[in-house]
Structures are given as structure tokens and as C-alpha cells.
N, C-alpha and C positions, 0 to 999 in steps of 0.2 A: 526420485528427486526430493530433496529435503525442503519443507516449507520454510520460507524466510521469516514467518511469524509463528508464534505459539498460539494455538487456538483451543478454546474450550478446556477440556480436562488436562491439556499439556501445560497450562499456566501453573507455575510453581509457587508464586507469591501468595501468602495467606490473606493479604489485604490489597485491594486494587482501587485505583481512581477510575470511575466509569463515566464515559461520555458517549454521545451518539444521538441520533434523531429519536424523538419521542421518549427521551430518557432524561430524568433529573440528574444533572452532573453532580457527582459526589464520591466520597470514599466509602467503600463497603467491603464486607467479607467476600472472599472469592465464591463461596457457596451461594450467597445471596445474588451476586452478579450473574452467576451461571443460571440460577433459577429465573432471573429477570430476562436474560437473553433467550432461554428456552421457551419462556412464556410468549415471547414475540415471534418465535420460530426463526431466530437469527443466531449468528455465532458471536462468541466473545473472543475478540482478537487483541493480542498484546501488541499495541502500537509502539510504545516507548518503554522497553524493559529496563532501561538504566535510570529512569526517574524514580523518585521516592515519594509515595508508593508508585509502582508501575502503572502506566496509563493503558487502559483497555477500552476498546470501542465496540459497541454492539452494532454489527453490520452483517450483511450477507457476504461471506468470505469469497465465494466464487465470483460474485459481481465485482468485489473490491479488486481481486487479482486481474480480472478482465480489464477493468478501467486503468490499472497500473500499466499493463502491457500495452494498451492503446496509447497512453501518454508516452511511453518509451519509444514506440514506433513513430509517433509524430515528431519527437525530438530528433530521432535518427534520420527521418526523412528530410527535416529542415537542414541538418548539418551536411548531408551527403550531396548537396546540389552545387558544389564547387567544381567547375569544369574549366580546364586549361585548354585553350585553343592554340593551335600552332599554325604559323604561316611560313611557307618556305619561299625565300626570295632568291631568284637566280639572275644571272647577268642579262637575260633576255626579257625580264619582266617589265611591262610598260606601266 
């Protein structure tokens, strides 16, 4: 299965905008951003590849995917609760 996001060494942009918890938001070289994420023991994930420069977030990627799946499940559960009930009426129904 292909990852929906580019992470760590798979990010191709030379300069990225870095955001995340415990991180000073700003634009920096990819090498510096990778070093910063590695220092914190987290992953650098490309959140918005079409922005200029691309936006990358320093997060735990496995936890991020887990939370996304959880949100998708909740949305699916809320939409699937439409039930159509049928009542048959015959000539002898009181």
C-alpha cells in the first residue's frame, strides 16, 4: 500500500515550511527540517505538497494515520444510520 503522504527522506522539495508542536513555525532547508524532526524522535510529513513552499509537519506518523482512520470511521458510522422501515397494510388490518 502506497503512503498517502511523503515522509522524511521521500520529500523532494529543497525548502519547506515547518509546523508542529514544540516547533517554531518557519521556512527552512529540508536537511535542517529533517535534523529537527530526528532530534525530537518524530517524522517529517508533507501535509500540503501543492503549497509554495510545501508545508511539512513534525509528528508521529503512525499516530497521525491512526487518528485519521478513527475520524473516517466516525464519519462513516454517523452516515450509515439511515434505516427505512416498511409497514404492510392488508384489507384485514385494524
